[in-house]
N, C-alpha and C positions, 0 to 999 in steps of 0.2 A: 270357116270351119265347119269338118262333117260335125255334125250332132248323134255321136252314135250313144253304146251306152254307158263310156267313161266322162263326155263333155255332158252329158246330162243325166239320167240317173243317179251314176254314184255321186255326188252331190246330193244328193234329195236324198239318201240312204245314210250315208253320213251326216248329217243334216237331223234326222227325224229316228235315225237309231243312235247314232251316237250322244247327239243330243240327249235322246229319250232315255239312254243309262243315266246319266246325269240329272235329269228332271225325275225319274220316277228315287233316284237314292236319296236325293232332299226329298222328296214326298215322303220318302222311308224313315229318311232322318227328323222328319217333321212330327211323324207319328210316335217314333221312341220317345223320344226326350219329353215328348206331352206337352208339345207348343200348339198343340189343337189340339179342345177336345170337343169328343164326338159327340156326346152327351147335347152340346149349344144346336140350337138349330140356326145358328148363324155359322159357326163353326161349319156344319155340316155341306149348308151352300156354297162355302168359298174353297171348299174342300175337291167337291163337284165340277164348279164354275173351272179351277185349277185343273184339273184331266180333261175334262171339256175342250177346254180351251187348246190344250195342245193337241189334243184330236181333230178341232174344228181345223185351227192354222195346216196342219196337214193337211186335209184330205181336201179345204180349198187350195195349196202350194200342187198337191196332183191336178186336180183340175186345170189349172192354171197349164201345167206344165203339157200335160195332154194337147192343151186347146191352143196352145203353141206350136207340140209339133204336128197338129194332124191338120188345124183348120188353115 
């Protein structure tokens, strides 16, 4: 199987853009329904964990894809 755009990067884009849309929609829903109280330090902590966790996994996945392709 050739390692072209459709076999490598399209799935990455689908995962983190398509999934990211649902993730952001969920985060907006959490804020608008007041399921999180941003005045509480504990809630702000978990809000940041959720955002940075998504970015962290996207970066780790990106690094591993690049490593698999070019090393």
